[in-house]
Structure formats: structure tokens, C-alpha cells
BADRENRO-396859 format. One line per 2 residues: number of its first residue (from 1); for each residue x, y, z of N, C-alpha, C, O. Coordinates in nm, 4 decimals, decimal comma. Example, Ala and Ser with C-alpha at 12.3 -4.5 7.8 and 13.67 -1.06 7.14 Angstrom:
<rs>
1> 1,3190 -0,5690 0,7800 1,2300 -0,4500 0,7800 1,3200 -0,3300 0,7800 1,4236 -0,3319 0,8465; 1,2850 -0,2250 0,7080 1,3670 -0,1060 0,7140 1,2900 0,0030 0,7870 1,3409 0,1138 0,8039;
</rs>
This chain:
<rs>
1> -0,0063 0,6720 -1,0155 0,0515 0,7060 -0,8860 0,1641 0,6089 -0,8554 0,1501 0,4886 -0,8777; 0,2730 0,6585 -0,8057 0,3893 0,5769 -0,7746 0,3644 0,4943 -0,6492 0,3231 0,5477 -0,5463;
3> 0,3892 0,3658 -0,6576 0,3682 0,2756 -0,5457 0,4904 0,2780 -0,4541 0,6024 0,2543 -0,4992; 0,4691 0,3064 -0,3258 0,5810 0,3156 -0,2326 0,6412 0,1806 -0,1992 0,7443 0,1745 -0,1322;
5> 0,5790 0,0712 -0,2444 0,6402 -0,0589 -0,2207 0,7673 -0,0733 -0,3042 0,8483 -0,1624 -0,2789; 0,7852 0,0137 -0,4035 0,9056 0,0125 -0,4866 1,0131 0,1061 -0,4326 1,1149 0,1275 -0,4984;
7> 0,9919 0,1616 -0,3146 1,0849 0,2580 -0,2559 1,1543 0,1945 -0,1360 1,0923 0,1244 -0,0560; 1,2841 0,2208 -0,1256 1,3645 0,1704 -0,0151 1,4123 0,2894 0,0673 1,4623 0,3873 0,0119;
9> 1,3971 0,2813 0,1991 1,4389 0,3888 0,2888 1,5581 0,3411 0,3715 1,5562 0,2323 0,4292; 1,6618 0,4248 0,3760 1,7871 0,3902 0,4425 1,8326 0,5073 0,5307 1,8245 0,6236 0,4910;
11> 1,8800 0,4741 0,6499 1,9438 0,5720 0,7382 2,0712 0,5083 0,7912 2,0667 0,4107 0,8661; 2,1836 0,5640 0,7520 2,3133 0,5098 0,7941 2,3403 0,5432 0,9410 2,2970 0,6471 0,9911;
13> 2,4113 0,4550 1,0083 2,4585 0,4763 1,1458 2,3461 0,5102 1,2441 2,3562 0,6073 1,3190; 2,2413 0,4318 1,2438 2,1313 0,4532 1,3385 2,1758 0,4085 1,4773 2,2276 0,2985 1,4960;
15> 2,1541 0,4966 1,5731 2,1849 0,4636 1,7127 2,0584 0,4767 1,7962 1,9613 0,5404 1,7554; 2,0615 0,4160 1,9118 1,9491 0,4253 2,0049 1,9242 0,5714 2,0432 1,8093 0,6133 2,0566;
17> 2,0304 0,6478 2,0604 2,0180 0,7887 2,0973 1,9491 0,8687 1,9865 1,8634 0,9528 2,0138; 1,9876 0,8413 1,8600 1,9242 0,9108 1,7477 1,7756 0,8773 1,7413 1,6931 0,9659 1,7190;
19> 1,7412 0,7508 1,7606 1,6014 0,7084 1,7561 1,5192 0,7792 1,8640 1,4126 0,8338 1,8354; 1,5679 0,7782 1,9851 1,4948 0,8412 2,0953 1,4840 0,9917 2,0753 1,3781 1,0498 2,0994;
21> 1,5922 1,0556 2,0316 1,5901 1,1992 2,0059 1,4858 1,2353 1,9003 1,4260 1,3427 1,9068; 1,4636 1,1469 1,8034 1,3691 1,1726 1,6950 1,2322 1,1092 1,7184 1,1579 1,0845 1,6233;
23> 1,1988 1,0831 1,8446 1,0656 1,0409 1,8879 1,0278 0,8978 1,8513 0,9099 0,8625 1,8541; 1,1257 0,8158 1,8174 1,0985 0,6734 1,8004 1,0853 0,6127 1,9397 1,1499 0,6568 2,0348;
25> 1,0009 0,5112 1,9496 0,9831 0,4434 2,0776 1,0144 0,2958 2,0630 0,9881 0,2344 1,9596; 1,0706 0,2410 2,1683 1,0987 0,0976 2,1686 0,9645 0,0236 2,1632 0,8740 0,0520 2,2417;
27> 0,9528 -0,0705 2,0709 0,8287 -0,1456 2,0552 0,8499 -0,2844 2,1135 0,9110 -0,3709 2,0507; 0,7992 -0,3045 2,2334 0,8233 -0,4314 2,3016 0,7463 -0,5473 2,2390 0,7847 -0,6630 2,2562;
29> 0,6378 -0,5177 2,1662 0,5626 -0,6242 2,1003 0,6374 -0,6818 1,9800 0,6246 -0,8005 1,9499; 0,7145 -0,5990 1,9121 0,7889 -0,6439 1,7946 0,9321 -0,6855 1,8277 0,9980 -0,7512 1,7471;
31> 0,9795 -0,6481 1,9444 1,1162 -0,6794 1,9857 1,1197 -0,8136 2,0582 1,0181 -0,8615 2,1088; 1,2381 -0,8729 2,0619 1,2594 -0,9910 2,1447 1,3986 -0,9802 2,2072 1,4596 -0,8734 2,2020;
33> 1,4488 -1,0860 2,2648 1,5772 -1,0819 2,3344 1,6958 -1,0503 2,2453 1,7991 -1,0046 2,2945; 1,6834 -1,0738 2,1144 1,7966 -1,0514 2,0247 1,7776 -0,9322 1,9324 1,8750 -0,8825 1,8758;
35> 1,6540 -0,8850 1,9158 1,6234 -0,7775 1,8206 1,5486 -0,6655 1,8922 1,4486 -0,6898 1,9599; 1,5978 -0,5423 1,8768 1,5293 -0,4250 1,9305 1,4655 -0,3487 1,8156 1,5344 -0,3028 1,7245;
37> 1,3332 -0,3356 1,8204 1,2592 -0,2657 1,7160 1,2049 -0,1351 1,7733 1,1500 -0,1315 1,8834; 1,2218 -0,0272 1,6951 1,1718 0,1041 1,7331 1,0728 0,1509 1,6275 1,0916 0,1271 1,5083;
39> 0,9672 0,2177 1,6724 0,8659 0,2682 1,5801 0,8363 0,4149 1,6084 0,8546 0,4646 1,7196; 0,7906 0,4810 1,5052 0,7517 0,6223 1,5143 0,6270 0,6389 1,4288 0,6294 0,6103 1,3091;
41> 0,5189 0,6847 1,4890 0,3938 0,7075 1,4161 0,3631 0,8560 1,4109 0,3836 0,9292 1,5077; 0,3129 0,8993 1,2944 0,2755 1,0388 1,2771 0,1556 1,0453 1,1825 0,1395 0,9583 1,0969;
43> 0,0717 1,1477 1,1974 -0,0476 1,1585 1,1120 -0,0115 1,1907 0,9676 0,0778 1,2712 0,9411; -0,0822 1,1268 0,8745 -0,0620 1,1565 0,7325 -0,1885 1,2079 0,6661 -0,1827 1,2634 0,5564;
45> -0,3033 1,1900 0,7315 -0,4279 1,2397 0,6733 -0,5255 1,2736 0,7848 -0,5480 1,1941 0,8761; -0,5832 1,3931 0,7759 -0,6836 1,4374 0,8722 -0,8117 1,4728 0,7987 -0,8093 1,5148 0,6830;
47> -0,9231 1,4552 0,8675 -1,0526 1,5019 0,8185 -1,1057 1,5956 0,9254 -1,1239 1,5555 1,0404; -1,1304 1,7197 0,8881 -1,1574 1,8265 0,9839 -1,0384 1,8311 1,0797 -0,9258 1,8546 1,0358;
49> -1,0604 1,8095 1,2073 -0,9506 1,8129 1,3036 -0,9121 1,6726 1,3512 -0,8302 1,6579 1,4419; -0,9704 1,5712 1,2909 -0,9493 1,4344 1,3362 -0,8493 1,3599 1,2473 -0,8570 1,3653 1,1246;
51> -0,7567 1,2912 1,3110 -0,6612 1,2095 1,2383 -0,7331 1,0853 1,1876 -0,8027 1,0171 1,2629; -0,7154 1,0570 1,0588 -0,7793 0,9416 0,9965 -0,6766 0,8320 0,9688 -0,7010 0,7143 0,9957;
53> -0,5617 0,8720 0,9150 -0,4558 0,7766 0,8818 -0,3243 0,8224 0,9423 -0,2976 0,9419 0,9549; -0,2430 0,7245 0,9795 -0,1101 0,7565 1,0304 -0,0064 0,6642 0,9677 -0,0360 0,5518 0,9271;
55> 0,1144 0,7149 0,9612 0,2263 0,6390 0,9066 0,3109 0,5881 1,0226 0,3269 0,6551 1,1246; 0,3639 0,4694 1,0044 0,4569 0,4143 1,1021 0,5903 0,3890 1,0341 0,5974 0,3202 0,9322;
57> 0,6958 0,4452 1,0911 0,8318 0,4142 1,0495 0,8832 0,3110 1,1487 0,8772 0,3310 1,2700; 0,9336 0,2011 1,0957 0,9800 0,0916 1,1813 1,1253 0,0604 1,1482 1,1617 0,0405 1,0323;
59> 1,2075 0,0567 1,2530 1,3503 0,0303 1,2326 1,3988 -0,0685 1,3383 1,3590 -0,0632 1,4546; 1,4851 -0,1577 1,2941 1,5515 -0,2499 1,3846 1,6870 -0,1912 1,4176 1,7632 -0,1542 1,3282;
61> 1,7168 -0,1826 1,5459 1,8452 -0,1279 1,5883 1,9575 -0,2080 1,5232 1,9497 -0,3306 1,5149; 2,0600 -0,1406 1,4778 2,1749 -0,1983 1,4079 2,1423 -0,2406 1,2650 2,2180 -0,3168 1,2047;
63> 2,0305 -0,1922 1,2097 1,9973 -0,2169 1,0692 1,9664 -0,0809 1,0086 1,9028 0,0023 1,0733; 2,0094 -0,0577 0,8884 1,9911 0,0740 0,8270 1,8613 0,0862 0,7484 1,8271 0,1954 0,7030;
65> 1,7886 -0,0232 0,7316 1,6641 -0,0214 0,6553 1,5471 0,0257 0,7424 1,5336 -0,0143 0,8580; 1,4632 0,1115 0,6841 1,3465 0,1626 0,7550 1,2215 0,1213 0,6782 1,2095 0,1479 0,5586;
67> 1,1286 0,0561 0,7477 1,0031 0,0138 0,6872 0,8984 0,1226 0,7075 0,8918 0,1855 0,8131; 0,8168 0,1437 0,6044 0,7114 0,2451 0,6080 0,5767 0,1763 0,5868 0,5579 0,1031 0,4896;
69> 0,4832 0,2007 0,6789 0,3481 0,1461 0,6674 0,2467 0,2545 0,6990 0,2761 0,3484 0,7729; 0,1264 0,2412 0,6424 0,0179 0,3347 0,6698 -0,0972 0,2562 0,7311 -0,1387 0,1526 0,6791;
71> -0,1482 0,3080 0,8431 -0,2531 0,2413 0,9191 -0,3738 0,3326 0,9385 -0,3620 0,4551 0,9353; -0,4905 0,2706 0,9588 -0,6031 0,3459 1,0107 -0,5594 0,3964 1,1473 -0,4887 0,3270 1,2204;
73> -0,6012 0,5155 1,1808 -0,5520 0,5802 1,3019 -0,5692 0,4936 1,4265 -0,6763 0,4385 1,4518; -0,4622 0,4832 1,5025 -0,4594 0,4175 1,6327 -0,4966 0,2694 1,6266 -0,5516 0,2149 1,7224;
75> -0,4665 0,2043 1,5138 -0,4926 0,0607 1,4997 -0,3723 -0,0045 1,4335 -0,2744 0,0620 1,3998; -0,3813 -0,1336 1,4159 -0,2818 -0,2070 1,3378 -0,3429 -0,2533 1,2064 -0,2928 -0,3473 1,1447;
77> -0,4504 -0,1885 1,1631 -0,5148 -0,2206 1,0359 -0,4507 -0,1379 0,9256 -0,4630 -0,0154 0,9235; -0,3824 -0,2052 0,8345 -0,3161 -0,1334 0,7257 -0,4198 -0,0733 0,6318 -0,5265 -0,1306 0,6095;
79> -0,3865 0,0431 0,5773 -0,4732 0,1137 0,4833 -0,4507 0,0537 0,3444 -0,3504 0,0835 0,2797; -0,5427 -0,0297 0,2989 -0,5265 -0,1105 0,1771 -0,4908 -0,0294 0,0517 -0,4022 -0,0726 -0,0221;
81> -0,5536 0,0845 0,0231 -0,5187 0,1572 -0,1004 -0,3725 0,2018 -0,1070 -0,3208 0,2258 -0,2161; -0,3056 0,2133 0,0068 -0,1645 0,2501 0,0074 -0,0797 0,1391 -0,0541 0,0246 0,1656 -0,1137;
83> -0,1246 0,0160 -0,0395 -0,0489 -0,0993 -0,0858 -0,0966 -0,1511 -0,2217 -0,0175 -0,2065 -0,2981; -0,2229 -0,1336 -0,2513 -0,2818 -0,1818 -0,3778 -0,3409 -0,0635 -0,4528 -0,4612 -0,0598 -0,4788;
85> -0,2569 0,0328 -0,4876 -0,3059 0,1582 -0,5451 -0,3545 0,1433 -0,6881 -0,4172 0,2351 -0,7411; -0,3275 0,0305 -0,7521 -0,3730 0,0141 -0,8904 -0,5229 -0,0156 -0,8986 -0,5814 -0,0065 -1,0065;
87> -0,5851 -0,0505 -0,7872 -0,7282 -0,0780 -0,7857 -0,8025 0,0425 -0,7295 -0,7835 0,0774 -0,6129; -0,8852 0,1055 -0,8087 -0,9611 0,2207 -0,7623 -0,8953 0,3516 -0,8003 -0,7871 0,3541 -0,8589;
89> -0,9617 0,4591 -0,7664 -0,9130 0,5925 -0,7988 -0,8715 0,6633 -0,6694 -0,9483 0,7402 -0,6116; -0,7501 0,6360 -0,6261 -0,7001 0,6896 -0,5001 -0,5865 0,7894 -0,5201 -0,5168 0,8234 -0,4245;
91> -0,5671 0,8364 -0,6424 -0,4518 0,9218 -0,6719 -0,4425 1,0438 -0,5812 -0,3348 1,0738 -0,5297; -0,5523 1,1142 -0,5611 -0,5478 1,2371 -0,4803 -0,5114 1,2089 -0,3351 -0,4268 1,2774 -0,2777;
93> -0,5741 1,1100 -0,2766 -0,5475 1,0796 -0,1356 -0,4068 1,0225 -0,1187 -0,3382 1,0540 -0,0214; -0,3635 0,9384 -0,2133 -0,2276 0,8827 -0,2051 -0,1220 0,9902 -0,2240 -0,0152 0,9832 -0,1631;
95> -0,1498 1,0879 -0,3062 -0,0565 1,1998 -0,3246 -0,0394 1,2754 -0,1926 0,0724 1,3107 -0,1553; -0,1494 1,3000 -0,1224 -0,1410 1,3679 0,0076 -0,0618 1,2852 0,1084 0,0223 1,3379 0,1813;
97> -0,0896 1,1554 0,1116 -0,0192 1,0661 0,2047 0,1298 1,0634 0,1721 0,2132 1,0796 0,2612; 0,1631 1,0433 0,0458 0,3038 1,0363 0,0054 0,3781 1,1665 0,0312 0,4943 1,1643 0,0718;
99> 0,3125 1,2804 0,0082 0,3760 1,4094 0,0353 0,4069 1,4253 0,1837 0,5130 1,4756 0,2207; 0,3145 1,3825 0,2677 0,3349 1,3937 0,4130 0,4478 1,3011 0,4587 0,5297 1,3388 0,5426;
101> 0,4516 1,1799 0,4030 0,5592 1,0862 0,4374 0,6933 1,1414 0,3901 0,7915 1,1383 0,4642; 0,6975 1,1915 0,2673 0,8222 1,2488 0,2142 0,8727 1,3635 0,3003 0,9930 1,3762 0,3231;
103> 0,7820 1,4463 0,3479 0,8210 1,5588 0,4331 0,8873 1,5082 0,5617 0,9913 1,5594 0,6031; 0,8266 1,4085 0,6233 0,8819 1,3539 0,7481 1,0157 1,2837 0,7227 1,1092 1,2975 0,8016;
105> 1,0244 1,2096 0,6140 1,1476 1,1397 0,5775 1,2609 1,2407 0,5560 1,3737 1,2187 0,5999; 1,2295 1,3512 0,4884 1,3296 1,4562 0,4663 1,3758 1,5188 0,5967 1,4950 1,5435 0,6148;
107> 1,2828 1,5449 0,6878 1,3178 1,6052 0,8163 1,4092 1,5142 0,8982 1,4957 1,5618 0,9716; 1,3893 1,3837 0,8849 1,4716 1,2869 0,9572 1,6010 1,2531 0,8824 1,6826 1,1744 0,9303;
109> 1,6183 1,3125 0,7665 1,7372 1,2919 0,6827 1,7578 1,1436 0,6497 1,8681 1,0897 0,6592; 1,6478 1,0810 0,6110 1,6493 0,9410 0,5694 1,6596 0,9403 0,4174 1,5896 1,0152 0,3492;
111> 1,7471 0,8554 0,3649 1,7655 0,8440 0,2205 1,6553 0,7596 0,1597 1,6057 0,6647 0,2205; 1,6183 0,7969 0,0373 1,5107 0,7279 -0,0318 1,5606 0,6912 -0,1711 1,6173 0,7750 -0,2412;
113> 1,5396 0,5661 -0,2110 1,5761 0,5257 -0,3458 1,4749 0,4245 -0,3980 1,4158 0,3491 -0,3207; 1,4557 0,4233 -0,5280 1,3648 0,3267 -0,5891 1,4379 0,1953 -0,6071 1,5551 0,1931 -0,6448;
115> 1,3689 0,0862 -0,5802 1,4263 -0,0464 -0,5987 1,4551 -0,0645 -0,7463 1,3700 -0,0379 -0,8312; 1,5753 -0,1098 -0,7760 1,6152 -0,1263 -0,9146 1,7092 -0,0158 -0,9622 1,7722 -0,0293 -1,0671;
117> 1,7194 0,0942 -0,8855 1,8091 0,2054 -0,9221 1,9499 0,1842 -0,8705 2,0429 0,2520 -0,9142; 1,9671 0,0908 -0,7778 2,0953 0,0755 -0,7093 2,2037 0,0276 -0,7988 2,3172 0,0102 -0,7544;
</rs>
């Protein structure tokens, strides 16, 4: 399974208006007087009708790099198999998570490239 830590996400010319229009919210916990951070969370895995895991896209205003993280739903606890996929047999679940993230990234017209391809 391809590890997303080797993937770089870029969106050129990010503006506050674009972020708000695309459901990003100002994150006052991560922001300070000099840096404005916006986040967008969306479900990536459900069990029955319940959200189990969600993805967070994090962007700093005036920076084109977008960080991608996967959390247990409604927490700040990162989902370990997303980051350490070489341990255990998580291929099926990671494929579902990655497909959902890719779909959202495509809808937001965010560029994706593997580190080392540049």
C-alpha cells in the first residue's frame, strides 16, 4: 500500500475567500497573531451509519502546501495505521481511506505529487 507520507499536496493562489467557500474554517487553536491556519474535516470511513475516521486538510493562509491527517472521529487522536502502514494488514481499509481522500482532493482541485518526482 502506498504511504501518503510520500505525497505532497499543493494548491496555488489560496485565498481566504476560496477557503471559506470550500468549507475550511479558521482554526484559532493552531493560529496565532502572525499565522492564520484553516482546517477542513470530512469523513473517510463509516461503519453502518456512524463515522469512524475523518480526514483533516490543514492549510496556512499564504502558503500553497496542504497537510493531510487522519483522525479518530471528532478527536485529535491520529489513526496510527495511516502513518505506519507497513505494520499489520491494513491494505483494504487504507485503500478505502486513500480513495476517499483522493476524491475530496480532486473536487477541491488540489495538486498531488509524490516526493522525489519534482
